[in-house]
PyMOL Python script that loads the backbone (N, CA, C, O; Angstrom):
from pymol import cmd

cmd.read_pdbstr("""\
ATOM      1  N   MET A   1     -56.363 201.647 -61.294  1.00  0.00           N
ATOM      2  CA  MET A   1     -57.359 202.461 -60.628  1.00  0.00           C
ATOM      3  C   MET A   1     -58.421 202.888 -61.632  1.00  0.00           C
ATOM      4  O   MET A   1     -58.117 203.320 -62.744  1.00  0.00           O
ATOM      5  N   ILE A   2     -59.644 202.757 -61.219  1.00  0.00           N
ATOM      6  CA  ILE A   2     -60.778 203.150 -62.045  1.00  0.00           C
ATOM      7  C   ILE A   2     -61.517 204.257 -61.305  1.00  0.00           C
ATOM      8  O   ILE A   2     -61.697 204.183 -60.090  1.00  0.00           O
ATOM      9  N   THR A   3     -61.940 205.269 -62.026  1.00  0.00           N
ATOM     10  CA  THR A   3     -62.660 206.377 -61.394  1.00  0.00           C
ATOM     11  C   THR A   3     -64.136 206.027 -61.225  1.00  0.00           C
ATOM     12  O   THR A   3     -64.653 205.156 -61.925  1.00  0.00           O
ATOM     13  N   PRO A   4     -64.808 206.697 -60.306  1.00  0.00           N
ATOM     14  CA  PRO A   4     -66.250 206.484 -60.179  1.00  0.00           C
ATOM     15  C   PRO A   4     -66.993 206.736 -61.492  1.00  0.00           C
ATOM     16  O   PRO A   4     -67.949 206.026 -61.803  1.00  0.00           O
ATOM     17  N   ASP A   5     -66.568 207.728 -62.255  1.00  0.00           N
ATOM     18  CA  ASP A   5     -67.225 207.999 -63.542  1.00  0.00           C
ATOM     19  C   ASP A   5     -67.054 206.824 -64.507  1.00  0.00           C
ATOM     20  O   ASP A   5     -67.972 206.505 -65.263  1.00  0.00           O
ATOM     21  N   GLN A   6     -65.905 206.191 -64.484  1.00  0.00           N
ATOM     22  CA  GLN A   6     -65.684 205.034 -65.355  1.00  0.00           C
ATOM     23  C   GLN A   6     -66.575 203.867 -64.933  1.00  0.00           C
ATOM     24  O   GLN A   6     -67.111 203.156 -65.783  1.00  0.00           O
ATOM     25  N   VAL A   7     -66.733 203.669 -63.631  1.00  0.00           N
ATOM     26  CA  VAL A   7     -67.623 202.611 -63.149  1.00  0.00           C
ATOM     27  C   VAL A   7     -69.050 202.891 -63.622  1.00  0.00           C
ATOM     28  O   VAL A   7     -69.737 201.997 -64.115  1.00  0.00           O
ATOM     29  N   SER A   8     -69.482 204.129 -63.466  1.00  0.00           N
ATOM     30  CA  SER A   8     -70.821 204.513 -63.898  1.00  0.00           C
ATOM     31  C   SER A   8     -70.994 204.291 -65.406  1.00  0.00           C
ATOM     32  O   SER A   8     -72.025 203.782 -65.845  1.00  0.00           O
ATOM     33  N   THR A   9     -70.004 204.667 -66.180  1.00  0.00           N
ATOM     34  CA  THR A   9     -70.072 204.511 -67.635  1.00  0.00           C
ATOM     35  C   THR A   9     -70.176 203.041 -68.029  1.00  0.00           C
ATOM     36  O   THR A   9     -70.937 202.691 -68.932  1.00  0.00           O
ATOM     37  N   MET A  10     -69.418 202.182 -67.356  1.00  0.00           N
ATOM     38  CA  MET A  10     -69.475 200.750 -67.668  1.00  0.00           C
ATOM     39  C   MET A  10     -70.868 200.192 -67.376  1.00  0.00           C
ATOM     40  O   MET A  10     -71.418 199.424 -68.166  1.00  0.00           O
ATOM     41  N   ILE A  11     -71.424 200.584 -66.244  1.00  0.00           N
ATOM     42  CA  ILE A  11     -72.749 200.070 -65.872  1.00  0.00           C
ATOM     43  C   ILE A  11     -73.807 200.587 -66.852  1.00  0.00           C
ATOM     44  O   ILE A  11     -74.690 199.839 -67.271  1.00  0.00           O
ATOM     45  N   LYS A  12     -73.713 201.861 -67.209  1.00  0.00           N
ATOM     46  CA  LYS A  12     -74.687 202.427 -68.153  1.00  0.00           C
ATOM     47  C   LYS A  12     -74.544 201.822 -69.550  1.00  0.00           C
ATOM     48  O   LYS A  12     -75.516 201.771 -70.303  1.00  0.00           O
ATOM     49  N   ALA A  13     -73.358 201.371 -69.898  1.00  0.00           N
ATOM     50  CA  ALA A  13     -73.174 200.699 -71.195  1.00  0.00           C
ATOM     51  C   ALA A  13     -73.926 199.371 -71.213  1.00  0.00           C
ATOM     52  O   ALA A  13     -74.464 198.966 -72.244  1.00  0.00           O
ATOM     53  N   GLY A  14     -73.958 198.697 -70.065  1.00  0.00           N
ATOM     54  CA  GLY A  14     -74.662 197.420 -69.974  1.00  0.00           C
ATOM     55  C   GLY A  14     -76.143 197.571 -69.690  1.00  0.00           C
ATOM     56  O   GLY A  14     -76.947 196.724 -70.079  1.00  0.00           O
ATOM     57  N   LEU A  15     -76.505 198.657 -69.009  1.00  0.00           N
ATOM     58  CA  LEU A  15     -77.891 198.921 -68.632  1.00  0.00           C
ATOM     59  C   LEU A  15     -78.192 200.368 -69.028  1.00  0.00           C
ATOM     60  O   LEU A  15     -78.137 201.262 -68.183  1.00  0.00           O
ATOM     61  N   PRO A  16     -78.509 200.608 -70.300  1.00  0.00           N
ATOM     62  CA  PRO A  16     -78.603 201.984 -70.813  1.00  0.00           C
ATOM     63  C   PRO A  16     -79.593 202.892 -70.084  1.00  0.00           C
ATOM     64  O   PRO A  16     -79.398 204.108 -70.067  1.00  0.00           O
ATOM     65  N   ASP A  17     -80.637 202.344 -69.488  1.00  0.00           N
ATOM     66  CA  ASP A  17     -81.603 203.221 -68.809  1.00  0.00           C
ATOM     67  C   ASP A  17     -81.253 203.423 -67.334  1.00  0.00           C
ATOM     68  O   ASP A  17     -82.012 204.058 -66.603  1.00  0.00           O
ATOM     69  N   ALA A  18     -80.130 202.898 -66.895  1.00  0.00           N
ATOM     70  CA  ALA A  18     -79.807 202.902 -65.473  1.00  0.00           C
ATOM     71  C   ALA A  18     -79.465 204.290 -64.950  1.00  0.00           C
ATOM     72  O   ALA A  18     -78.839 205.107 -65.625  1.00  0.00           O
ATOM     73  N   SER A  19     -79.903 204.517 -63.725  1.00  0.00           N
ATOM     74  CA  SER A  19     -79.432 205.640 -62.924  1.00  0.00           C
ATOM     75  C   SER A  19     -78.415 205.041 -61.965  1.00  0.00           C
ATOM     76  O   SER A  19     -78.719 204.078 -61.262  1.00  0.00           O
ATOM     77  N   VAL A  20     -77.221 205.597 -61.929  1.00  0.00           N
ATOM     78  CA  VAL A  20     -76.127 204.980 -61.182  1.00  0.00           C
ATOM     79  C   VAL A  20     -75.497 205.993 -60.228  1.00  0.00           C
ATOM     80  O   VAL A  20     -75.159 207.110 -60.621  1.00  0.00           O
ATOM     81  N   GLN A  21     -75.345 205.585 -58.974  1.00  0.00           N
ATOM     82  CA  GLN A  21     -74.612 206.367 -57.984  1.00  0.00           C
ATOM     83  C   GLN A  21     -73.418 205.519 -57.549  1.00  0.00           C
ATOM     84  O   GLN A  21     -73.579 204.365 -57.152  1.00  0.00           O
ATOM     85  N   VAL A  22     -72.230 206.095 -57.627  1.00  0.00           N
ATOM     86  CA  VAL A  22     -71.010 205.352 -57.296  1.00  0.00           C
ATOM     87  C   VAL A  22     -70.290 206.061 -56.154  1.00  0.00           C
ATOM     88  O   VAL A  22     -70.083 207.274 -56.190  1.00  0.00           O
ATOM     89  N   GLN A  23     -69.916 205.292 -55.151  1.00  0.00           N
ATOM     90  CA  GLN A  23     -69.150 205.828 -54.025  1.00  0.00           C
ATOM     91  C   GLN A  23     -67.859 205.031 -53.892  1.00  0.00           C
ATOM     92  O   GLN A  23     -67.888 203.805 -53.784  1.00  0.00           O
ATOM     93  N   ASP A  24     -66.728 205.731 -53.899  1.00  0.00           N
ATOM     94  CA  ASP A  24     -65.428 205.094 -53.675  1.00  0.00           C
ATOM     95  C   ASP A  24     -65.261 204.918 -52.169  1.00  0.00           C
ATOM     96  O   ASP A  24     -65.101 205.902 -51.446  1.00  0.00           O
ATOM     97  N   LEU A  25     -65.297 203.686 -51.693  1.00  0.00           N
ATOM     98  CA  LEU A  25     -65.340 203.424 -50.254  1.00  0.00           C
ATOM     99  C   LEU A  25     -64.016 203.669 -49.541  1.00  0.00           C
ATOM    100  O   LEU A  25     -64.007 203.970 -48.347  1.00  0.00           O
ATOM    101  N   THR A  26     -62.902 203.544 -50.250  1.00  0.00           N
ATOM    102  CA  THR A  26     -61.604 203.677 -49.589  1.00  0.00           C
ATOM    103  C   THR A  26     -60.766 204.833 -50.121  1.00  0.00           C
ATOM    104  O   THR A  26     -59.743 205.179 -49.531  1.00  0.00           O
ATOM    105  N   GLY A  27     -61.186 205.426 -51.219  1.00  0.00           N
ATOM    106  CA  GLY A  27     -60.390 206.473 -51.840  1.00  0.00           C
ATOM    107  C   GLY A  27     -59.271 205.928 -52.712  1.00  0.00           C
ATOM    108  O   GLY A  27     -58.497 206.689 -53.292  1.00  0.00           O
ATOM    109  N   GLY A  28     -59.189 204.612 -52.799  1.00  0.00           N
ATOM    110  CA  GLY A  28     -58.127 203.985 -53.578  1.00  0.00           C
ATOM    111  C   GLY A  28     -58.514 203.640 -55.004  1.00  0.00           C
ATOM    112  O   GLY A  28     -57.675 203.199 -55.790  1.00  0.00           O
ATOM    113  N   GLY A  29     -59.787 203.838 -55.344  1.00  0.00           N
ATOM    114  CA  GLY A  29     -60.222 203.583 -56.707  1.00  0.00           C
ATOM    115  C   GLY A  29     -60.420 202.122 -57.042  1.00  0.00           C
ATOM    116  O   GLY A  29     -60.428 201.757 -58.217  1.00  0.00           O
ATOM    117  N   ASP A  30     -60.582 201.268 -56.025  1.00  0.00           N
ATOM    118  CA  ASP A  30     -60.821 199.862 -56.343  1.00  0.00           C
ATOM    119  C   ASP A  30     -61.873 199.199 -55.454  1.00  0.00           C
ATOM    120  O   ASP A  30     -62.195 198.028 -55.656  1.00  0.00           O
ATOM    121  N   HIS A  31     -62.409 199.922 -54.480  1.00  0.00           N
ATOM    122  CA  HIS A  31     -63.494 199.421 -53.627  1.00  0.00           C
ATOM    123  C   HIS A  31     -64.669 200.390 -53.758  1.00  0.00           C
ATOM    124  O   HIS A  31     -64.594 201.540 -53.326  1.00  0.00           O
ATOM    125  N   TYR A  32     -65.740 199.909 -54.355  1.00  0.00           N
ATOM    126  CA  TYR A  32     -66.864 200.796 -54.639  1.00  0.00           C
ATOM    127  C   TYR A  32     -68.158 200.267 -54.051  1.00  0.00           C
ATOM    128  O   TYR A  32     -68.355 199.063 -53.881  1.00  0.00           O
ATOM    129  N   GLN A  33     -69.034 201.218 -53.748  1.00  0.00           N
ATOM    130  CA  GLN A  33     -70.434 200.897 -53.458  1.00  0.00           C
ATOM    131  C   GLN A  33     -71.247 201.560 -54.547  1.00  0.00           C
ATOM    132  O   GLN A  33     -71.047 202.735 -54.856  1.00  0.00           O
ATOM    133  N   VAL A  34     -72.163 200.808 -55.127  1.00  0.00           N
ATOM    134  CA  VAL A  34     -72.927 201.292 -56.265  1.00  0.00           C
ATOM    135  C   VAL A  34     -74.415 201.093 -56.008  1.00  0.00           C
ATOM    136  O   VAL A  34     -74.847 200.029 -55.564  1.00  0.00           O
ATOM    137  N   VAL A  35     -75.184 202.127 -56.292  1.00  0.00           N
ATOM    138  CA  VAL A  35     -76.640 202.040 -56.290  1.00  0.00           C
ATOM    139  C   VAL A  35     -77.078 202.165 -57.738  1.00  0.00           C
ATOM    140  O   VAL A  35     -76.759 203.144 -58.412  1.00  0.00           O
ATOM    141  N   VAL A  36     -77.816 201.161 -58.213  1.00  0.00           N
ATOM    142  CA  VAL A  36     -78.263 201.145 -59.603  1.00  0.00           C
ATOM    143  C   VAL A  36     -79.783 201.012 -59.638  1.00  0.00           C
ATOM    144  O   VAL A  36     -80.358 200.118 -59.018  1.00  0.00           O
ATOM    145  N   VAL A  37     -80.414 201.910 -60.368  1.00  0.00           N
ATOM    146  CA  VAL A  37     -81.858 201.865 -60.573  1.00  0.00           C
ATOM    147  C   VAL A  37     -82.103 201.647 -62.057  1.00  0.00           C
ATOM    148  O   VAL A  37     -81.647 202.433 -62.887  1.00  0.00           O
ATOM    149  N   SER A  38     -82.821 200.581 -62.393  1.00  0.00           N
ATOM    150  CA  SER A  38     -83.066 200.278 -63.810  1.00  0.00           C
ATOM    151  C   SER A  38     -84.363 199.501 -63.980  1.00  0.00           C
ATOM    152  O   SER A  38     -84.710 198.657 -63.154  1.00  0.00           O
ATOM    153  N   SER A  39     -85.061 199.796 -65.049  1.00  0.00           N
ATOM    154  CA  SER A  39     -86.260 199.019 -65.370  1.00  0.00           C
ATOM    155  C   SER A  39     -85.896 197.608 -65.807  1.00  0.00           C
ATOM    156  O   SER A  39     -86.754 196.725 -65.814  1.00  0.00           O
ATOM    157  N   GLU A  40     -84.634 197.383 -66.171  1.00  0.00           N
ATOM    158  CA  GLU A  40     -84.180 196.044 -66.550  1.00  0.00           C
ATOM    159  C   GLU A  40     -84.277 195.060 -65.380  1.00  0.00           C
ATOM    160  O   GLU A  40     -84.247 193.847 -65.586  1.00  0.00           O
ATOM    161  N   PHE A  41     -84.392 195.574 -64.169  1.00  0.00           N
ATOM    162  CA  PHE A  41     -84.457 194.713 -62.991  1.00  0.00           C
ATOM    163  C   PHE A  41     -85.866 194.191 -62.725  1.00  0.00           C
ATOM    164  O   PHE A  41     -86.050 193.266 -61.935  1.00  0.00           O
ATOM    165  N   SER A  42     -86.853 194.780 -63.382  1.00  0.00           N
ATOM    166  CA  SER A  42     -88.244 194.374 -63.146  1.00  0.00           C
ATOM    167  C   SER A  42     -88.437 192.890 -63.454  1.00  0.00           C
ATOM    168  O   SER A  42     -88.040 192.403 -64.512  1.00  0.00           O
ATOM    169  N   GLY A  43     -89.052 192.190 -62.514  1.00  0.00           N
ATOM    170  CA  GLY A  43     -89.335 190.771 -62.697  1.00  0.00           C
ATOM    171  C   GLY A  43     -88.147 189.858 -62.475  1.00  0.00           C
ATOM    172  O   GLY A  43     -88.254 188.647 -62.664  1.00  0.00           O
ATOM    173  N   ARG A  44     -87.012 190.422 -62.076  1.00  0.00           N
ATOM    174  CA  ARG A  44     -85.815 189.603 -61.854  1.00  0.00           C
ATOM    175  C   ARG A  44     -85.534 189.508 -60.358  1.00  0.00           C
ATOM    176  O   ARG A  44     -85.857 190.411 -59.587  1.00  0.00           O
ATOM    177  N   SER A  45     -84.931 188.405 -59.975  1.00  0.00           N
ATOM    178  CA  SER A  45     -84.536 188.236 -58.574  1.00  0.00           C
ATOM    179  C   SER A  45     -83.367 189.173 -58.259  1.00  0.00           C
ATOM    180  O   SER A  45     -82.725 189.711 -59.160  1.00  0.00           O
ATOM    181  N   LEU A  46     -83.109 189.353 -56.977  1.00  0.00           N
ATOM    182  CA  LEU A  46     -81.981 190.188 -56.564  1.00  0.00           C
ATOM    183  C   LEU A  46     -80.667 189.642 -57.124  1.00  0.00           C
ATOM    184  O   LEU A  46     -79.804 190.407 -57.553  1.00  0.00           O
ATOM    185  N   VAL A  47     -80.521 188.327 -57.117  1.00  0.00           N
ATOM    186  CA  VAL A  47     -79.312 187.711 -57.663  1.00  0.00           C
ATOM    187  C   VAL A  47     -79.183 188.029 -59.155  1.00  0.00           C
ATOM    188  O   VAL A  47     -78.099 188.368 -59.629  1.00  0.00           O
ATOM    189  N   GLN A  48     -80.283 187.918 -59.884  1.00  0.00           N
ATOM    190  CA  GLN A  48     -80.242 188.218 -61.317  1.00  0.00           C
ATOM    191  C   GLN A  48     -79.936 189.700 -61.562  1.00  0.00           C
ATOM    192  O   GLN A  48     -79.219 190.039 -62.503  1.00  0.00           O
ATOM    193  N   GLN A  49     -80.479 190.578 -60.716  1.00  0.00           N
ATOM    194  CA  GLN A  49     -80.180 192.009 -60.841  1.00  0.00           C
ATOM    195  C   GLN A  49     -78.687 192.252 -60.658  1.00  0.00           C
ATOM    196  O   GLN A  49     -78.071 192.994 -61.423  1.00  0.00           O
ATOM    197  N   HIS A  50     -78.115 191.623 -59.646  1.00  0.00           N
ATOM    198  CA  HIS A  50     -76.689 191.815 -59.380  1.00  0.00           C
ATOM    199  C   HIS A  50     -75.842 191.209 -60.496  1.00  0.00           C
ATOM    200  O   HIS A  50     -74.788 191.745 -60.839  1.00  0.00           O
ATOM    201  N   GLN A  51     -76.299 190.099 -61.059  1.00  0.00           N
ATOM    202  CA  GLN A  51     -75.565 189.489 -62.174  1.00  0.00           C
ATOM    203  C   GLN A  51     -75.519 190.425 -63.381  1.00  0.00           C
ATOM    204  O   GLN A  51     -74.515 190.479 -64.092  1.00  0.00           O
ATOM    205  N   LEU A  52     -76.606 191.162 -63.611  1.00  0.00           N
ATOM    206  CA  LEU A  52     -76.609 192.130 -64.720  1.00  0.00           C
ATOM    207  C   LEU A  52     -75.545 193.211 -64.500  1.00  0.00           C
ATOM    208  O   LEU A  52     -74.826 193.584 -65.426  1.00  0.00           O
ATOM    209  N   VAL A  53     -75.457 193.700 -63.278  1.00  0.00           N
ATOM    210  CA  VAL A  53     -74.473 194.752 -62.984  1.00  0.00           C
ATOM    211  C   VAL A  53     -73.056 194.172 -63.059  1.00  0.00           C
ATOM    212  O   VAL A  53     -72.164 194.777 -63.653  1.00  0.00           O
ATOM    213  N   TYR A  54     -72.857 193.002 -62.458  1.00  0.00           N
ATOM    214  CA  TYR A  54     -71.525 192.391 -62.517  1.00  0.00           C
ATOM    215  C   TYR A  54     -71.121 192.107 -63.966  1.00  0.00           C
ATOM    216  O   TYR A  54     -69.947 192.214 -64.320  1.00  0.00           O
ATOM    217  N   GLY A  55     -72.082 191.753 -64.784  1.00  0.00           N
ATOM    218  CA  GLY A  55     -71.798 191.526 -66.196  1.00  0.00           C
ATOM    219  C   GLY A  55     -71.285 192.784 -66.879  1.00  0.00           C
ATOM    220  O   GLY A  55     -70.421 192.723 -67.753  1.00  0.00           O
ATOM    221  N   ALA A  56     -71.827 193.921 -66.470  1.00  0.00           N
ATOM    222  CA  ALA A  56     -71.420 195.195 -67.076  1.00  0.00           C
ATOM    223  C   ALA A  56     -70.000 195.594 -66.679  1.00  0.00           C
ATOM    224  O   ALA A  56     -69.323 196.304 -67.423  1.00  0.00           O
ATOM    225  N   VAL A  57     -69.551 195.143 -65.518  1.00  0.00           N
ATOM    226  CA  VAL A  57     -68.198 195.509 -65.042  1.00  0.00           C
ATOM    227  C   VAL A  57     -67.265 194.298 -65.009  1.00  0.00           C
ATOM    228  O   VAL A  57     -66.213 194.334 -64.370  1.00  0.00           O
ATOM    229  N   ARG A  58     -67.654 193.240 -65.693  1.00  0.00           N
ATOM    230  CA  ARG A  58     -66.911 191.978 -65.651  1.00  0.00           C
ATOM    231  C   ARG A  58     -65.425 192.156 -65.942  1.00  0.00           C
ATOM    232  O   ARG A  58     -64.580 191.622 -65.223  1.00  0.00           O
ATOM    233  N   GLU A  59     -65.109 192.899 -66.987  1.00  0.00           N
ATOM    234  CA  GLU A  59     -63.706 193.042 -67.374  1.00  0.00           C
ATOM    235  C   GLU A  59     -62.896 193.723 -66.265  1.00  0.00           C
ATOM    236  O   GLU A  59     -61.780 193.303 -65.958  1.00  0.00           O
ATOM    237  N   ALA A  60     -63.459 194.762 -65.676  1.00  0.00           N
ATOM    238  CA  ALA A  60     -62.756 195.475 -64.601  1.00  0.00           C
ATOM    239  C   ALA A  60     -62.628 194.599 -63.359  1.00  0.00           C
ATOM    240  O   ALA A  60     -61.637 194.691 -62.634  1.00  0.00           O
ATOM    241  N   MET A  61     -63.624 193.751 -63.110  1.00  0.00           N
ATOM    242  CA  MET A  61     -63.561 192.850 -61.958  1.00  0.00           C
ATOM    243  C   MET A  61     -62.529 191.748 -62.206  1.00  0.00           C
ATOM    244  O   MET A  61     -61.753 191.414 -61.310  1.00  0.00           O
ATOM    245  N   SER A  62     -62.517 191.185 -63.408  1.00  0.00           N
ATOM    246  CA  SER A  62     -61.603 190.071 -63.691  1.00  0.00           C
ATOM    247  C   SER A  62     -60.152 190.534 -63.743  1.00  0.00           C
ATOM    248  O   SER A  62     -59.242 189.762 -63.439  1.00  0.00           O
ATOM    249  N   SER A  63     -59.932 191.791 -64.125  1.00  0.00           N
ATOM    250  CA  SER A  63     -58.559 192.309 -64.150  1.00  0.00           C
ATOM    251  C   SER A  63     -58.140 192.854 -62.780  1.00  0.00           C
ATOM    252  O   SER A  63     -57.006 193.294 -62.591  1.00  0.00           O
ATOM    253  N   GLU A  64     -59.085 192.813 -61.826  1.00  0.00           N
ATOM    254  CA  GLU A  64     -58.889 193.318 -60.468  1.00  0.00           C
ATOM    255  C   GLU A  64     -58.680 194.823 -60.410  1.00  0.00           C
ATOM    256  O   GLU A  64     -58.191 195.345 -59.409  1.00  0.00           O
ATOM    257  N   ALA A  65     -59.052 195.531 -61.493  1.00  0.00           N
ATOM    258  CA  ALA A  65     -59.078 196.991 -61.431  1.00  0.00           C
ATOM    259  C   ALA A  65     -60.104 197.416 -60.394  1.00  0.00           C
ATOM    260  O   ALA A  65     -59.910 198.400 -59.680  1.00  0.00           O
ATOM    261  N   ILE A  66     -61.202 196.663 -60.316  1.00  0.00           N
ATOM    262  CA  ILE A  66     -62.168 196.809 -59.225  1.00  0.00           C
ATOM    263  C   ILE A  66     -61.991 195.583 -58.348  1.00  0.00           C
ATOM    264  O   ILE A  66     -62.193 194.453 -58.791  1.00  0.00           O
ATOM    265  N   HIS A  67     -61.611 195.816 -57.100  1.00  0.00           N
ATOM    266  CA  HIS A  67     -61.366 194.700 -56.180  1.00  0.00           C
ATOM    267  C   HIS A  67     -62.653 194.285 -55.466  1.00  0.00           C
ATOM    268  O   HIS A  67     -62.890 193.097 -55.246  1.00  0.00           O
ATOM    269  N   ALA A  68     -63.473 195.256 -55.110  1.00  0.00           N
ATOM    270  CA  ALA A  68     -64.709 194.964 -54.388  1.00  0.00           C
ATOM    271  C   ALA A  68     -65.816 195.893 -54.872  1.00  0.00           C
ATOM    272  O   ALA A  68     -65.590 197.078 -55.118  1.00  0.00           O
ATOM    273  N   LEU A  69     -67.012 195.334 -55.001  1.00  0.00           N
ATOM    274  CA  LEU A  69     -68.155 196.109 -55.474  1.00  0.00           C
ATOM    275  C   LEU A  69     -69.371 195.724 -54.641  1.00  0.00           C
ATOM    276  O   LEU A  69     -69.893 194.616 -54.763  1.00  0.00           O
ATOM    277  N   ALA A  70     -69.810 196.637 -53.804  1.00  0.00           N
ATOM    278  CA  ALA A  70     -71.030 196.433 -53.020  1.00  0.00           C
ATOM    279  C   ALA A  70     -72.191 197.000 -53.826  1.00  0.00           C
ATOM    280  O   ALA A  70     -72.140 198.140 -54.289  1.00  0.00           O
ATOM    281  N   LEU A  71     -73.231 196.202 -53.989  1.00  0.00           N
ATOM    282  CA  LEU A  71     -74.342 196.593 -54.857  1.00  0.00           C
ATOM    283  C   LEU A  71     -75.637 196.781 -54.098  1.00  0.00           C
ATOM    284  O   LEU A  71     -75.954 196.039 -53.168  1.00  0.00           O
ATOM    285  N   LYS A  72     -76.376 197.791 -54.518  1.00  0.00           N
ATOM    286  CA  LYS A  72     -77.777 197.940 -54.150  1.00  0.00           C
ATOM    287  C   LYS A  72     -78.493 198.189 -55.458  1.00  0.00           C
ATOM    288  O   LYS A  72     -78.170 199.131 -56.182  1.00  0.00           O
ATOM    289  N   THR A  73     -79.472 197.342 -55.764  1.00  0.00           N
ATOM    290  CA  THR A  73     -80.185 197.471 -57.034  1.00  0.00           C
ATOM    291  C   THR A  73     -81.675 197.636 -56.768  1.00  0.00           C
ATOM    292  O   THR A  73     -82.236 197.037 -55.850  1.00  0.00           O
ATOM    293  N   TYR A  74     -82.295 198.463 -57.596  1.00  0.00           N
ATOM    294  CA  TYR A  74     -83.717 198.757 -57.441  1.00  0.00           C
ATOM    295  C   TYR A  74     -84.359 198.904 -58.817  1.00  0.00           C
ATOM    296  O   TYR A  74     -83.724 199.354 -59.771  1.00  0.00           O
ATOM    297  N   THR A  75     -85.619 198.517 -58.899  1.00  0.00           N
ATOM    298  CA  THR A  75     -86.429 198.922 -60.045  1.00  0.00           C
ATOM    299  C   THR A  75     -86.818 200.374 -59.798  1.00  0.00           C
ATOM    300  O   THR A  75     -86.720 200.837 -58.662  1.00  0.00           O
ATOM    301  N   PRO A  76     -87.248 201.099 -60.802  1.00  0.00           N
ATOM    302  CA  PRO A  76     -87.681 202.489 -60.567  1.00  0.00           C
ATOM    303  C   PRO A  76     -88.804 202.566 -59.530  1.00  0.00           C
ATOM    304  O   PRO A  76     -88.853 203.504 -58.734  1.00  0.00           O
ATOM    305  N   GLU A  77     -89.695 201.589 -59.540  1.00  0.00           N
ATOM    306  CA  GLU A  77     -90.800 201.584 -58.580  1.00  0.00           C
ATOM    307  C   GLU A  77     -90.292 201.346 -57.162  1.00  0.00           C
ATOM    308  O   GLU A  77     -90.717 202.020 -56.224  1.00  0.00           O
ATOM    309  N   ASP A  78     -89.390 200.393 -57.011  1.00  0.00           N
ATOM    310  CA  ASP A  78     -88.812 200.117 -55.689  1.00  0.00           C
ATOM    311  C   ASP A  78     -88.003 201.312 -55.184  1.00  0.00           C
ATOM    312  O   ASP A  78     -88.014 201.617 -53.992  1.00  0.00           O
ATOM    313  N   TRP A  79     -87.299 201.987 -56.099  1.00  0.00           N
ATOM    314  CA  TRP A  79     -86.506 203.157 -55.717  1.00  0.00           C
ATOM    315  C   TRP A  79     -87.415 204.288 -55.239  1.00  0.00           C
ATOM    316  O   TRP A  79     -87.117 204.960 -54.251  1.00  0.00           O
ATOM    317  N   ALA A  80     -88.526 204.490 -55.949  1.00  0.00           N
ATOM    318  CA  ALA A  80     -89.472 205.532 -55.544  1.00  0.00           C
ATOM    319  C   ALA A  80     -90.037 205.220 -54.162  1.00  0.00           C
ATOM    320  O   ALA A  80     -90.173 206.120 -53.333  1.00  0.00           O
ATOM    321  N   ALA A  81     -90.366 203.964 -53.909  1.00  0.00           N
ATOM    322  CA  ALA A  81     -90.894 203.579 -52.604  1.00  0.00           C
ATOM    323  C   ALA A  81     -89.823 203.742 -51.525  1.00  0.00           C
ATOM    324  O   ALA A  81     -90.115 204.193 -50.417  1.00  0.00           O
ATOM    325  N   GLN A  82     -88.585 203.374 -51.852  1.00  0.00           N
ATOM    326  CA  GLN A  82     -87.462 203.515 -50.911  1.00  0.00           C
ATOM    327  C   GLN A  82     -87.227 204.982 -50.586  1.00  0.00           C
ATOM    328  O   GLN A  82     -87.023 205.338 -49.426  1.00  0.00           O
ATOM    329  N   SER A  83     -87.255 205.829 -51.597  1.00  0.00           N
ATOM    330  CA  SER A  83     -87.013 207.254 -51.412  1.00  0.00           C
ATOM    331  C   SER A  83     -88.136 207.913 -50.620  1.00  0.00           C
ATOM    332  O   SER A  83     -87.888 208.828 -49.835  1.00  0.00           O
ATOM    333  N   ALA A  84     -89.366 207.454 -50.820  1.00  0.00           N
ATOM    334  CA  ALA A  84     -90.516 208.023 -50.125  1.00  0.00           C
ATOM    335  C   ALA A  84     -90.496 207.687 -48.643  1.00  0.00           C
ATOM    336  O   ALA A  84     -91.023 208.445 -47.830  1.00  0.00           O
ATOM    337  N   SER A  85     -89.894 206.557 -48.282  1.00  0.00           N
ATOM    338  CA  SER A  85     -89.888 206.131 -46.889  1.00  0.00           C
ATOM    339  C   SER A  85     -88.774 206.777 -46.076  1.00  0.00           C
ATOM    340  O   SER A  85     -88.751 206.642 -44.853  1.00  0.00           O
ATOM    341  N   VAL A  86     -87.848 207.478 -46.733  1.00  0.00           N
ATOM    342  CA  VAL A  86     -86.718 208.102 -46.024  1.00  0.00           C
ATOM    343  C   VAL A  86     -87.067 209.519 -45.624  1.00  0.00           C
ATOM    344  O   VAL A  86     -86.247 210.209 -45.018  1.00  0.00           O
TER     345      VAL A  86
END
""", "prot")
cmd.dss("prot")
cmd.show_as("cartoon", "prot")
cmd.util.cbc("prot")
cmd.orient("prot")
């Protein structure tokens, strides 16, 4: 079992400027939904953005400590636009 704080720490280790929101979807500590905002995503495709995040949690995913990870990734500009429209 991995805590939401541990998931956030792993992502921030791989993407130091990231703002990370982690939600445990089942309460079991292995199914998470993550929202990541980082300038590292600028100019990258959605697939490349997700690959960066998966790279940061690769060890936890390969050991199945994290069984499922739903991702939403945004550049700071996209996040600001998303937040303004809500």
